[in-house]
PyMOL CGO cylinders between C-alpha atoms (Angstrom):
from pymol import cmd
from pymol.cgo import CYLINDER

trace = [
    CYLINDER, 0.04, -0.11, -0.22, 1.41, 2.95, -0.82, 0.3, 1, 1, 1, 1, 1, 1,
    CYLINDER, 1.41, 2.95, -0.82, 0.77, 6.24, 1.33, 0.3, 1, 1, 1, 1, 1, 1,
    CYLINDER, 0.77, 6.24, 1.33, 0.99, 9.40, -1.04, 0.3, 1, 1, 1, 1, 1, 1,
    CYLINDER, 0.99, 9.40, -1.04, 1.14, 12.56, 1.43, 0.3, 1, 1, 1, 1, 1, 1,
    CYLINDER, 1.14, 12.56, 1.43, -0.29, 15.52, -0.81, 0.3, 1, 1, 1, 1, 1, 1,
    CYLINDER, -0.29, 15.52, -0.81, 1.14, 19.53, -0.48, 0.3, 1, 1, 1, 1, 1, 1,
    CYLINDER, 1.14, 19.53, -0.48, -1.15, 22.29, 0.06, 0.3, 1, 1, 1, 1, 1, 1,
    CYLINDER, -1.15, 22.29, 0.06, -1.54, 22.72, -3.72, 0.3, 1, 1, 1, 1, 1, 1,
    CYLINDER, -1.54, 22.72, -3.72, -3.04, 19.42, -5.16, 0.3, 1, 1, 1, 1, 1, 1,
    CYLINDER, -3.04, 19.42, -5.16, -2.41, 18.72, -8.61, 0.3, 1, 1, 1, 1, 1, 1,
    CYLINDER, -2.41, 18.72, -8.61, -5.52, 16.88, -9.29, 0.3, 1, 1, 1, 1, 1, 1,
    CYLINDER, -5.52, 16.88, -9.29, -8.79, 18.84, -10.14, 0.3, 1, 1, 1, 1, 1, 1,
    CYLINDER, -8.79, 18.84, -10.14, -11.41, 18.94, -7.28, 0.3, 1, 1, 1, 1, 1, 1,
    CYLINDER, -11.41, 18.94, -7.28, -14.60, 16.60, -8.04, 0.3, 1, 1, 1, 1, 1, 1,
    CYLINDER, -14.60, 16.60, -8.04, -17.65, 17.65, -7.38, 0.3, 1, 1, 1, 1, 1, 1,
    CYLINDER, -17.65, 17.65, -7.38, -20.14, 15.46, -4.83, 0.3, 1, 1, 1, 1, 1, 1,
    CYLINDER, -20.14, 15.46, -4.83, -23.69, 15.17, -5.77, 0.3, 1, 1, 1, 1, 1, 1,
    CYLINDER, -23.69, 15.17, -5.77, -25.77, 16.91, -3.29, 0.3, 1, 1, 1, 1, 1, 1,
    CYLINDER, -25.77, 16.91, -3.29, -28.45, 14.43, -3.48, 0.3, 1, 1, 1, 1, 1, 1,
    CYLINDER, -28.45, 14.43, -3.48, -25.97, 11.90, -2.21, 0.3, 1, 1, 1, 1, 1, 1,
    CYLINDER, -25.97, 11.90, -2.21, -24.50, 13.35, 0.13, 0.3, 1, 1, 1, 1, 1, 1,
    CYLINDER, -24.50, 13.35, 0.13, -27.72, 14.28, 2.02, 0.3, 1, 1, 1, 1, 1, 1,
    CYLINDER, -27.72, 14.28, 2.02, -28.74, 11.01, 1.58, 0.3, 1, 1, 1, 1, 1, 1,
    CYLINDER, -28.74, 11.01, 1.58, -26.06, 9.52, 3.14, 0.3, 1, 1, 1, 1, 1, 1,
    CYLINDER, -26.06, 9.52, 3.14, -26.47, 12.08, 6.18, 0.3, 1, 1, 1, 1, 1, 1,
    CYLINDER, -26.47, 12.08, 6.18, -30.16, 11.19, 6.44, 0.3, 1, 1, 1, 1, 1, 1,
    CYLINDER, -30.16, 11.19, 6.44, -29.16, 7.11, 6.32, 0.3, 1, 1, 1, 1, 1, 1,
    CYLINDER, -29.16, 7.11, 6.32, -26.40, 7.79, 8.80, 0.3, 1, 1, 1, 1, 1, 1,
    CYLINDER, -26.40, 7.79, 8.80, -28.39, 9.99, 11.42, 0.3, 1, 1, 1, 1, 1, 1,
    CYLINDER, -28.39, 9.99, 11.42, -31.97, 8.36, 10.92, 0.3, 1, 1, 1, 1, 1, 1,
    CYLINDER, -31.97, 8.36, 10.92, -33.36, 4.75, 11.64, 0.3, 1, 1, 1, 1, 1, 1,
    CYLINDER, -33.36, 4.75, 11.64, -35.17, 2.78, 8.73, 0.3, 1, 1, 1, 1, 1, 1,
    CYLINDER, -35.17, 2.78, 8.73, -38.32, 3.07, 10.86, 0.3, 1, 1, 1, 1, 1, 1,
    CYLINDER, -38.32, 3.07, 10.86, -37.82, 7.11, 11.17, 0.3, 1, 1, 1, 1, 1, 1,
    CYLINDER, -37.82, 7.11, 11.17, -37.19, 7.81, 7.55, 0.3, 1, 1, 1, 1, 1, 1,
    CYLINDER, -37.19, 7.81, 7.55, -40.74, 5.83, 7.14, 0.3, 1, 1, 1, 1, 1, 1,
    CYLINDER, -40.74, 5.83, 7.14, -42.09, 8.66, 9.31, 0.3, 1, 1, 1, 1, 1, 1,
    CYLINDER, -42.09, 8.66, 9.31, -41.00, 11.47, 8.13, 0.3, 1, 1, 1, 1, 1, 1,
    CYLINDER, -41.00, 11.47, 8.13, -41.86, 10.31, 4.41, 0.3, 1, 1, 1, 1, 1, 1,
    CYLINDER, -41.86, 10.31, 4.41, -45.37, 9.78, 5.33, 0.3, 1, 1, 1, 1, 1, 1,
    CYLINDER, -45.37, 9.78, 5.33, -45.28, 13.14, 7.14, 0.3, 1, 1, 1, 1, 1, 1,
    CYLINDER, -45.28, 13.14, 7.14, -43.98, 14.63, 3.69, 0.3, 1, 1, 1, 1, 1, 1,
    CYLINDER, -43.98, 14.63, 3.69, -46.70, 12.81, 2.10, 0.3, 1, 1, 1, 1, 1, 1,
    CYLINDER, -46.70, 12.81, 2.10, -49.35, 14.47, 4.03, 0.3, 1, 1, 1, 1, 1, 1,
    CYLINDER, -49.35, 14.47, 4.03, -47.57, 17.98, 3.81, 0.3, 1, 1, 1, 1, 1, 1,
    CYLINDER, -47.57, 17.98, 3.81, -47.54, 17.85, 0.10, 0.3, 1, 1, 1, 1, 1, 1,
    CYLINDER, -47.54, 17.85, 0.10, -51.47, 17.12, 0.33, 0.3, 1, 1, 1, 1, 1, 1,
    CYLINDER, -51.47, 17.12, 0.33, -52.34, 19.56, 1.92, 0.3, 1, 1, 1, 1, 1, 1,
    CYLINDER, -52.34, 19.56, 1.92, -50.10, 22.43, 0.40, 0.3, 1, 1, 1, 1, 1, 1,
    CYLINDER, -50.10, 22.43, 0.40, -52.10, 20.74, -2.29, 0.3, 1, 1, 1, 1, 1, 1,
    CYLINDER, -52.10, 20.74, -2.29, -55.51, 21.00, -0.61, 0.3, 1, 1, 1, 1, 1, 1,
    CYLINDER, -55.51, 21.00, -0.61, -54.84, 24.80, -0.03, 0.3, 1, 1, 1, 1, 1, 1,
    CYLINDER, -54.84, 24.80, -0.03, -53.65, 25.88, -3.59, 0.3, 1, 1, 1, 1, 1, 1,
    CYLINDER, -53.65, 25.88, -3.59, -57.12, 24.33, -4.75, 0.3, 1, 1, 1, 1, 1, 1,
    CYLINDER, -57.12, 24.33, -4.75, -58.75, 26.42, -1.85, 0.3, 1, 1, 1, 1, 1, 1,
    CYLINDER, -58.75, 26.42, -1.85, -56.91, 29.73, -2.64, 0.3, 1, 1, 1, 1, 1, 1,
    CYLINDER, -56.91, 29.73, -2.64, -58.09, 29.15, -6.12, 0.3, 1, 1, 1, 1, 1, 1,
    CYLINDER, -58.09, 29.15, -6.12, -61.64, 28.82, -5.86, 0.3, 1, 1, 1, 1, 1, 1,
    CYLINDER, -61.64, 28.82, -5.86, -61.50, 32.23, -3.25, 0.3, 1, 1, 1, 1, 1, 1,
    CYLINDER, -61.50, 32.23, -3.25, -59.71, 33.95, -5.91, 0.3, 1, 1, 1, 1, 1, 1,
    CYLINDER, -59.71, 33.95, -5.91, -62.51, 32.93, -8.20, 0.3, 1, 1, 1, 1, 1, 1,
    CYLINDER, -62.51, 32.93, -8.20, -65.06, 33.90, -6.08, 0.3, 1, 1, 1, 1, 1, 1,
    CYLINDER, -65.06, 33.90, -6.08, -63.39, 37.29, -4.71, 0.3, 1, 1, 1, 1, 1, 1,
    CYLINDER, -63.39, 37.29, -4.71, -63.30, 38.20, -9.11, 0.3, 1, 1, 1, 1, 1, 1,
    CYLINDER, -63.30, 38.20, -9.11, -67.02, 37.01, -9.34, 0.3, 1, 1, 1, 1, 1, 1,
    CYLINDER, -67.02, 37.01, -9.34, -68.05, 39.49, -6.61, 0.3, 1, 1, 1, 1, 1, 1,
    CYLINDER, -68.05, 39.49, -6.61, -65.93, 42.42, -7.46, 0.3, 1, 1, 1, 1, 1, 1,
    CYLINDER, -65.93, 42.42, -7.46, -67.82, 41.99, -11.02, 0.3, 1, 1, 1, 1, 1, 1,
    CYLINDER, -67.82, 41.99, -11.02, -71.05, 42.03, -9.58, 0.3, 1, 1, 1, 1, 1, 1,
    CYLINDER, -71.05, 42.03, -9.58, -70.33, 44.89, -7.73, 0.3, 1, 1, 1, 1, 1, 1,
    CYLINDER, -70.33, 44.89, -7.73, -68.80, 46.32, -10.68, 0.3, 1, 1, 1, 1, 1, 1,
    CYLINDER, -68.80, 46.32, -10.68, -65.38, 46.94, -9.57, 0.3, 1, 1, 1, 1, 1, 1,
    CYLINDER, -65.38, 46.94, -9.57, -62.81, 47.16, -11.88, 0.3, 1, 1, 1, 1, 1, 1,
    CYLINDER, -62.81, 47.16, -11.88, -59.19, 46.66, -12.21, 0.3, 1, 1, 1, 1, 1, 1,
    CYLINDER, -59.19, 46.66, -12.21, -58.79, 50.75, -12.85, 0.3, 1, 1, 1, 1, 1, 1,
    CYLINDER, -58.79, 50.75, -12.85, -61.13, 51.35, -10.30, 0.3, 1, 1, 1, 1, 1, 1,
    CYLINDER, -61.13, 51.35, -10.30, -59.29, 49.61, -7.96, 0.3, 1, 1, 1, 1, 1, 1,
    CYLINDER, -59.29, 49.61, -7.96, -56.03, 51.31, -9.05, 0.3, 1, 1, 1, 1, 1, 1,
    CYLINDER, -56.03, 51.31, -9.05, -57.83, 54.84, -8.72, 0.3, 1, 1, 1, 1, 1, 1,
    CYLINDER, -57.83, 54.84, -8.72, -59.00, 53.74, -5.07, 0.3, 1, 1, 1, 1, 1, 1,
    CYLINDER, -59.00, 53.74, -5.07, -55.42, 52.31, -3.95, 0.3, 1, 1, 1, 1, 1, 1,
    CYLINDER, -55.42, 52.31, -3.95, -53.55, 55.66, -5.63, 0.3, 1, 1, 1, 1, 1, 1,
    CYLINDER, -53.55, 55.66, -5.63, -56.09, 57.71, -3.89, 0.3, 1, 1, 1, 1, 1, 1,
    CYLINDER, -56.09, 57.71, -3.89, -55.73, 56.33, -0.33, 0.3, 1, 1, 1, 1, 1, 1,
    CYLINDER, -55.73, 56.33, -0.33, -52.01, 56.43, -0.97, 0.3, 1, 1, 1, 1, 1, 1,
    CYLINDER, -52.01, 56.43, -0.97, -52.04, 59.57, -1.59, 0.3, 1, 1, 1, 1, 1, 1,
    CYLINDER, -52.04, 59.57, -1.59, -53.84, 60.72, 1.29, 0.3, 1, 1, 1, 1, 1, 1,
    CYLINDER, -53.84, 60.72, 1.29, -51.79, 58.52, 3.22, 0.3, 1, 1, 1, 1, 1, 1,
    CYLINDER, -51.79, 58.52, 3.22, -48.53, 60.12, 1.91, 0.3, 1, 1, 1, 1, 1, 1,
    CYLINDER, -48.53, 60.12, 1.91, -49.81, 63.66, 2.55, 0.3, 1, 1, 1, 1, 1, 1,
    CYLINDER, -49.81, 63.66, 2.55, -50.88, 62.70, 6.28, 0.3, 1, 1, 1, 1, 1, 1,
    CYLINDER, -50.88, 62.70, 6.28, -47.43, 61.40, 6.64, 0.3, 1, 1, 1, 1, 1, 1,
    CYLINDER, -47.43, 61.40, 6.64, -45.59, 63.43, 9.22, 0.3, 1, 1, 1, 1, 1, 1,
    CYLINDER, -45.59, 63.43, 9.22, -41.89, 63.45, 6.21, 0.3, 1, 1, 1, 1, 1, 1,
    CYLINDER, -41.89, 63.45, 6.21, -44.86, 65.11, 3.71, 0.3, 1, 1, 1, 1, 1, 1,
    CYLINDER, -44.86, 65.11, 3.71, -46.10, 67.65, 6.27, 0.3, 1, 1, 1, 1, 1, 1,
    CYLINDER, -46.10, 67.65, 6.27, -42.45, 68.67, 7.68, 0.3, 1, 1, 1, 1, 1, 1,
    CYLINDER, -42.45, 68.67, 7.68, -40.99, 68.34, 3.69, 0.3, 1, 1, 1, 1, 1, 1,
    CYLINDER, -40.99, 68.34, 3.69, -44.09, 70.66, 2.80, 0.3, 1, 1, 1, 1, 1, 1,
    CYLINDER, -44.09, 70.66, 2.80, -43.33, 72.92, 5.74, 0.3, 1, 1, 1, 1, 1, 1,
    CYLINDER, -43.33, 72.92, 5.74, -39.83, 73.50, 4.98, 0.3, 1, 1, 1, 1, 1, 1,
    CYLINDER, -39.83, 73.50, 4.98, -40.78, 74.13, 1.42, 0.3, 1, 1, 1, 1, 1, 1,
    CYLINDER, -40.78, 74.13, 1.42, -43.39, 77.08, 2.54, 0.3, 1, 1, 1, 1, 1, 1,
    CYLINDER, -43.39, 77.08, 2.54, -40.67, 77.86, 4.59, 0.3, 1, 1, 1, 1, 1, 1,
    CYLINDER, -40.67, 77.86, 4.59, -37.71, 78.47, 1.63, 0.3, 1, 1, 1, 1, 1, 1,
    CYLINDER, -37.71, 78.47, 1.63, -40.77, 79.73, -0.67, 0.3, 1, 1, 1, 1, 1, 1,
    CYLINDER, -40.77, 79.73, -0.67, -41.27, 82.89, 1.84, 0.3, 1, 1, 1, 1, 1, 1,
    CYLINDER, -41.27, 82.89, 1.84, -37.75, 83.58, 2.12, 0.3, 1, 1, 1, 1, 1, 1,
    CYLINDER, -37.75, 83.58, 2.12, -37.10, 83.68, -1.31, 0.3, 1, 1, 1, 1, 1, 1,
    CYLINDER, -37.10, 83.68, -1.31, -39.75, 86.00, -2.17, 0.3, 1, 1, 1, 1, 1, 1,
    CYLINDER, -39.75, 86.00, -2.17, -38.21, 87.96, 0.92, 0.3, 1, 1, 1, 1, 1, 1,
    CYLINDER, -38.21, 87.96, 0.92, -34.88, 87.65, -0.84, 0.3, 1, 1, 1, 1, 1, 1,
    CYLINDER, -34.88, 87.65, -0.84, -36.13, 88.71, -4.28, 0.3, 1, 1, 1, 1, 1, 1,
    CYLINDER, -36.13, 88.71, -4.28, -38.35, 91.53, -2.86, 0.3, 1, 1, 1, 1, 1, 1,
    CYLINDER, -38.35, 91.53, -2.86, -34.92, 92.75, -1.17, 0.3, 1, 1, 1, 1, 1, 1,
    CYLINDER, -34.92, 92.75, -1.17, -33.18, 92.41, -4.09, 0.3, 1, 1, 1, 1, 1, 1,
    CYLINDER, -33.18, 92.41, -4.09, -35.65, 94.41, -6.47, 0.3, 1, 1, 1, 1, 1, 1,
    CYLINDER, -35.65, 94.41, -6.47, -35.40, 97.33, -3.59, 0.3, 1, 1, 1, 1, 1, 1,
    CYLINDER, -35.40, 97.33, -3.59, -32.14, 97.38, -3.84, 0.3, 1, 1, 1, 1, 1, 1,
    CYLINDER, -32.14, 97.38, -3.84, -31.63, 97.56, -7.55, 0.3, 1, 1, 1, 1, 1, 1,
    CYLINDER, -31.63, 97.56, -7.55, -34.53, 99.97, -7.60, 0.3, 1, 1, 1, 1, 1, 1,
    CYLINDER, -34.53, 99.97, -7.60, -32.38, 102.42, -5.15, 0.3, 1, 1, 1, 1, 1, 1,
    CYLINDER, -32.38, 102.42, -5.15, -29.23, 101.90, -7.04, 0.3, 1, 1, 1, 1, 1, 1,
    CYLINDER, -29.23, 101.90, -7.04, -31.05, 103.11, -10.63, 0.3, 1, 1, 1, 1, 1, 1,
    CYLINDER, -31.05, 103.11, -10.63, -32.34, 105.66, -8.87, 0.3, 1, 1, 1, 1, 1, 1,
    CYLINDER, -32.34, 105.66, -8.87, -28.97, 106.94, -7.33, 0.3, 1, 1, 1, 1, 1, 1,
    CYLINDER, -28.97, 106.94, -7.33, -27.20, 105.92, -10.48, 0.3, 1, 1, 1, 1, 1, 1,
    CYLINDER, -27.20, 105.92, -10.48, -29.49, 108.69, -12.32, 0.3, 1, 1, 1, 1, 1, 1,
    CYLINDER, -29.49, 108.69, -12.32, -29.05, 110.87, -9.47, 0.3, 1, 1, 1, 1, 1, 1,
    CYLINDER, -29.05, 110.87, -9.47, -24.89, 110.89, -9.86, 0.3, 1, 1, 1, 1, 1, 1,
    CYLINDER, -24.89, 110.89, -9.86, -23.12, 113.83, -11.58, 0.3, 1, 1, 1, 1, 1, 1,
    CYLINDER, -23.12, 113.83, -11.58, -21.94, 111.38, -14.00, 0.3, 1, 1, 1, 1, 1, 1,
    CYLINDER, -21.94, 111.38, -14.00, -25.56, 110.15, -15.76, 0.3, 1, 1, 1, 1, 1, 1,
    CYLINDER, -25.56, 110.15, -15.76, -26.60, 113.93, -15.00, 0.3, 1, 1, 1, 1, 1, 1,
    CYLINDER, -26.60, 113.93, -15.00, -23.42, 114.76, -17.20, 0.3, 1, 1, 1, 1, 1, 1,
    CYLINDER, -23.42, 114.76, -17.20, -24.14, 111.74, -19.89, 0.3, 1, 1, 1, 1, 1, 1,
    CYLINDER, -24.14, 111.74, -19.89, -27.78, 112.86, -19.96, 0.3, 1, 1, 1, 1, 1, 1,
    CYLINDER, -27.78, 112.86, -19.96, -26.71, 116.89, -20.71, 0.3, 1, 1, 1, 1, 1, 1,
    CYLINDER, -26.71, 116.89, -20.71, -25.21, 115.26, -23.39, 0.3, 1, 1, 1, 1, 1, 1,
    CYLINDER, -25.21, 115.26, -23.39, -27.53, 113.01, -24.91, 0.3, 1, 1, 1, 1, 1, 1,
    CYLINDER, -27.53, 113.01, -24.91, -29.85, 115.78, -24.58, 0.3, 1, 1, 1, 1, 1, 1,
    CYLINDER, -29.85, 115.78, -24.58, -27.78, 118.27, -26.30, 0.3, 1, 1, 1, 1, 1, 1,
    CYLINDER, -27.78, 118.27, -26.30, -27.00, 115.88, -29.08, 0.3, 1, 1, 1, 1, 1, 1,
    CYLINDER, -27.00, 115.88, -29.08, -30.57, 115.15, -29.85, 0.3, 1, 1, 1, 1, 1, 1,
    CYLINDER, -30.57, 115.15, -29.85, -31.30, 119.02, -29.68, 0.3, 1, 1, 1, 1, 1, 1,
    CYLINDER, -31.30, 119.02, -29.68, -28.44, 119.46, -32.62, 0.3, 1, 1, 1, 1, 1, 1,
    CYLINDER, -28.44, 119.46, -32.62, -29.61, 116.81, -34.89, 0.3, 1, 1, 1, 1, 1, 1,
    CYLINDER, -29.61, 116.81, -34.89, -33.59, 118.09, -33.95, 0.3, 1, 1, 1, 1, 1, 1,
    CYLINDER, -33.59, 118.09, -33.95, -32.31, 121.67, -34.93, 0.3, 1, 1, 1, 1, 1, 1,
    CYLINDER, -32.31, 121.67, -34.93, -30.40, 120.68, -38.03, 0.3, 1, 1, 1, 1, 1, 1,
    CYLINDER, -30.40, 120.68, -38.03, -32.50, 117.85, -39.89, 0.3, 1, 1, 1, 1, 1, 1,
    CYLINDER, -32.50, 117.85, -39.89, -35.67, 119.49, -38.60, 0.3, 1, 1, 1, 1, 1, 1,
    CYLINDER, -35.67, 119.49, -38.60, -35.13, 122.70, -40.37, 0.3, 1, 1, 1, 1, 1, 1,
    CYLINDER, -35.13, 122.70, -40.37, -33.98, 125.11, -37.27, 0.3, 1, 1, 1, 1, 1, 1,
    CYLINDER, -33.98, 125.11, -37.27, -37.03, 124.54, -35.00, 0.3, 1, 1, 1, 1, 1, 1,
    CYLINDER, -37.03, 124.54, -35.00, -36.55, 125.85, -31.95, 0.3, 1, 1, 1, 1, 1, 1,
    CYLINDER, -36.55, 125.85, -31.95, -35.01, 123.88, -28.97, 0.3, 1, 1, 1, 1, 1, 1,
    CYLINDER, -35.01, 123.88, -28.97, -37.89, 122.73, -26.57, 0.3, 1, 1, 1, 1, 1, 1,
    CYLINDER, -37.89, 122.73, -26.57, -40.15, 119.92, -26.20, 0.3, 1, 1, 1, 1, 1, 1,
    CYLINDER, -40.15, 119.92, -26.20, -39.64, 116.65, -24.06, 0.3, 1, 1, 1, 1, 1, 1,
    CYLINDER, -39.64, 116.65, -24.06, -36.85, 114.07, -24.71, 0.3, 1, 1, 1, 1, 1, 1,
    CYLINDER, -36.85, 114.07, -24.71, -39.30, 111.46, -26.23, 0.3, 1, 1, 1, 1, 1, 1,
    CYLINDER, -39.30, 111.46, -26.23, -40.50, 113.96, -28.66, 0.3, 1, 1, 1, 1, 1, 1,
    CYLINDER, -40.50, 113.96, -28.66, -37.10, 114.77, -29.69, 0.3, 1, 1, 1, 1, 1, 1,
    CYLINDER, -37.10, 114.77, -29.69, -36.12, 111.58, -30.19, 0.3, 1, 1, 1, 1, 1, 1,
    CYLINDER, -36.12, 111.58, -30.19, -39.70, 110.99, -32.09, 0.3, 1, 1, 1, 1, 1, 1,
    CYLINDER, -39.70, 110.99, -32.09, -38.95, 114.03, -34.30, 0.3, 1, 1, 1, 1, 1, 1,
    CYLINDER, -38.95, 114.03, -34.30, -35.06, 112.93, -34.97, 0.3, 1, 1, 1, 1, 1, 1,
    CYLINDER, -35.06, 112.93, -34.97, -36.83, 109.61, -36.09, 0.3, 1, 1, 1, 1, 1, 1,
    CYLINDER, -36.83, 109.61, -36.09, -38.78, 111.03, -38.25, 0.3, 1, 1, 1, 1, 1, 1,
    CYLINDER, -38.78, 111.03, -38.25, -36.49, 113.31, -40.05, 0.3, 1, 1, 1, 1, 1, 1,
    CYLINDER, -36.49, 113.31, -40.05, -34.21, 109.66, -40.58, 0.3, 1, 1, 1, 1, 1, 1,
    CYLINDER, -34.21, 109.66, -40.58, -36.77, 108.17, -42.38, 0.3, 1, 1, 1, 1, 1, 1,
    CYLINDER, -36.77, 108.17, -42.38, -37.54, 111.15, -44.42, 0.3, 1, 1, 1, 1, 1, 1,
    CYLINDER, -37.54, 111.15, -44.42, -33.50, 111.29, -45.80, 0.3, 1, 1, 1, 1, 1, 1,
    CYLINDER, -33.50, 111.29, -45.80, -33.45, 107.07, -46.34, 0.3, 1, 1, 1, 1, 1, 1,
    CYLINDER, -33.45, 107.07, -46.34, -33.90, 106.26, -50.05, 0.3, 1, 1, 1, 1, 1, 1,
    CYLINDER, -33.90, 106.26, -50.05, -37.36, 104.16, -50.55, 0.3, 1, 1, 1, 1, 1, 1,
    CYLINDER, -37.36, 104.16, -50.55, -37.59, 100.68, -51.78, 0.3, 1, 1, 1, 1, 1, 1,
    CYLINDER, -37.59, 100.68, -51.78, -38.55, 101.80, -55.16, 0.3, 1, 1, 1, 1, 1, 1,
    CYLINDER, -38.55, 101.80, -55.16, -35.64, 103.97, -55.24, 0.3, 1, 1, 1, 1, 1, 1,
    CYLINDER, -35.64, 103.97, -55.24, -33.43, 101.00, -54.38, 0.3, 1, 1, 1, 1, 1, 1,
    CYLINDER, -33.43, 101.00, -54.38, -35.33, 98.67, -57.05, 0.3, 1, 1, 1, 1, 1, 1,
    CYLINDER, -35.33, 98.67, -57.05, -34.62, 100.88, -59.87, 0.3, 1, 1, 1, 1, 1, 1,
    CYLINDER, -34.62, 100.88, -59.87, -31.15, 101.62, -59.21, 0.3, 1, 1, 1, 1, 1, 1,
    CYLINDER, -31.15, 101.62, -59.21, -30.30, 97.88, -58.81, 0.3, 1, 1, 1, 1, 1, 1,
    CYLINDER, -30.30, 97.88, -58.81, -31.77, 97.16, -61.80, 0.3, 1, 1, 1, 1, 1, 1,
    CYLINDER, -31.77, 97.16, -61.80, -29.79, 99.96, -63.68, 0.3, 1, 1, 1, 1, 1, 1,
    CYLINDER, -29.79, 99.96, -63.68, -26.60, 98.02, -62.18, 0.3, 1, 1, 1, 1, 1, 1,
    CYLINDER, -26.60, 98.02, -62.18, -27.32, 94.57, -63.13, 0.3, 1, 1, 1, 1, 1, 1,
]
cmd.load_cgo(trace, "trace")
């Protein structure tokens, strides 16, 4: 008889053992033949009960569907009812209430922040309009418009509002521009 020592790394591949065979061997070793027969009888009874319960459940599910049909309950109405109940449950939950309160508070703070920002911007524009630089710029624009108005309109006396001056300058510019008819004639001549 030759004894062979194997090292940590076995050169032969591992062989898989059938699980049924292992459990059968374990069962045979730890359970007597009499106990084995009792276990098999109990197993057969359990399988029969399971089969009966499945049949009873199928019959009850069928009856359940028939009753719903008689009441006019459809899958869609059930879904709608479940959704409504879930929505109500969610709205009454503590987490929803806390989130709703937090979002409400955040909305109020955001509104207040935008209001403050708008007020600050309005104040800055007012300050800027009253600044010496803006006043100087405004005077230069008014003088320029007044000069344009006098030269284009034929030297009419200054005066009038800023809007009137701009309007008359725009009208004068429109009169100086060639019409489409003149443009068409000139392009036809050059072609």
